[in-house]
Legacy VTK file of the C-alpha trace (Angstrom):
# vtk DataFile Version 3.0
C-alpha trace
ASCII
DATASET POLYDATA
POINTS 120 float
-18.255 -67.156 45.060
-14.731 -67.461 43.603
-16.004 -67.656 40.023
-17.001 -63.993 40.097
-13.368 -63.059 40.787
-11.929 -65.248 37.988
-9.894 -63.371 35.377
-7.847 -64.159 32.259
-4.117 -63.586 32.488
-1.096 -63.803 30.223
0.567 -67.192 30.758
3.965 -65.539 30.461
3.254 -63.431 33.558
0.767 -65.364 35.706
-0.326 -64.207 39.138
0.811 -66.094 42.228
-0.403 -69.696 41.982
-1.191 -72.150 44.752
0.340 -75.563 45.382
2.222 -76.956 42.368
0.156 -75.043 39.813
3.143 -73.021 38.590
5.060 -76.234 37.891
2.030 -77.639 36.053
1.730 -74.441 33.989
5.453 -74.540 33.149
5.174 -78.200 32.061
2.194 -77.394 29.819
4.027 -74.445 28.241
7.094 -76.615 27.605
4.918 -79.261 25.917
3.192 -76.579 23.823
6.614 -75.335 22.728
7.645 -78.843 21.656
4.325 -79.391 19.869
4.499 -76.016 18.154
7.837 -76.969 16.640
6.866 -80.476 15.550
3.122 -80.619 14.799
2.414 -77.522 12.727
0.001 -76.214 15.371
0.820 -72.627 14.409
-1.176 -73.194 11.229
-4.314 -73.658 13.341
-3.920 -70.005 14.332
-3.829 -68.538 10.822
-6.503 -68.312 8.114
-6.484 -70.942 5.351
-4.857 -68.364 3.065
-2.463 -66.352 5.225
0.073 -63.588 4.890
3.559 -63.367 6.317
2.156 -60.945 8.899
-0.589 -63.435 9.903
2.104 -66.073 10.385
4.327 -63.741 12.415
1.409 -62.760 14.682
0.479 -66.418 15.232
4.095 -67.245 16.111
4.254 -64.318 18.533
1.116 -65.577 20.303
2.460 -69.099 20.898
4.955 -69.334 23.769
7.231 -71.755 21.940
7.318 -69.825 18.664
7.561 -66.186 19.745
11.234 -66.111 18.779
10.338 -66.998 15.189
8.033 -63.999 14.646
10.837 -61.607 13.553
12.020 -64.271 11.081
8.616 -65.058 9.524
9.768 -64.502 5.932
12.804 -66.777 6.366
10.747 -69.451 8.135
8.054 -69.425 5.431
10.710 -69.668 2.706
12.264 -72.643 4.487
8.899 -74.363 4.918
8.046 -73.682 1.259
11.333 -75.278 0.212
10.244 -78.427 2.023
6.749 -78.380 0.499
5.087 -77.598 3.834
3.604 -74.276 2.718
3.069 -72.892 -0.742
2.601 -69.480 -2.231
-0.920 -69.282 -3.652
-0.867 -65.913 -5.383
1.455 -63.669 -7.325
4.594 -63.052 -5.212
4.819 -59.543 -6.695
1.656 -58.500 -4.857
1.718 -57.330 -1.275
0.886 -59.078 0.878
1.594 -62.474 -0.663
-0.737 -65.282 0.376
0.463 -68.692 1.560
-1.286 -71.977 2.312
-0.194 -74.708 4.735
0.082 -78.141 3.096
-1.270 -80.551 5.713
-0.676 -83.534 3.429
3.102 -83.163 3.477
3.561 -82.220 7.136
3.661 -85.763 8.524
5.757 -87.026 5.598
8.492 -84.404 5.862
11.657 -85.147 7.836
11.930 -82.815 10.775
15.571 -81.776 11.106
14.398 -78.201 10.533
13.087 -78.075 14.114
16.629 -77.682 15.443
17.215 -74.917 12.882
14.102 -73.092 14.148
15.224 -73.609 17.733
18.512 -71.913 16.911
16.608 -68.789 15.802
14.869 -68.443 19.158
LINES 1 121
120 0 1 2 3 4 5 6 7 8 9 10 11 12 13 14 15 16 17 18 19 20 21 22 23 24 25 26 27 28 29 30 31 32 33 34 35 36 37 38 39 40 41 42 43 44 45 46 47 48 49 50 51 52 53 54 55 56 57 58 59 60 61 62 63 64 65 66 67 68 69 70 71 72 73 74 75 76 77 78 79 80 81 82 83 84 85 86 87 88 89 90 91 92 93 94 95 96 97 98 99 100 101 102 103 104 105 106 107 108 109 110 111 112 113 114 115 116 117 118 119
């Protein structure tokens, strides 16, 4: 039974794949990268109230956003300036808590995606 031998693997370093499965995996990862930059999917991977570190870890886990992880503070500041996230506690405390504003995401122009792409 092949199911008994099934294992999880890191999509960035998959084992040898049969047929066109590597091409399919690459296409899915490319689409995830595009979606991560345009849909706000990273905010599905953080708590409702999240820290800069939570955001950086979520970015690092998503193939299309890993390059943003070292720039989490800058990215959050940029998103806050556009009303896409907001600080929900005293910024003098560590760690500061943020909240994603789902209501403004679809209404915001998206030229920032090319800015994020330049960081990666």
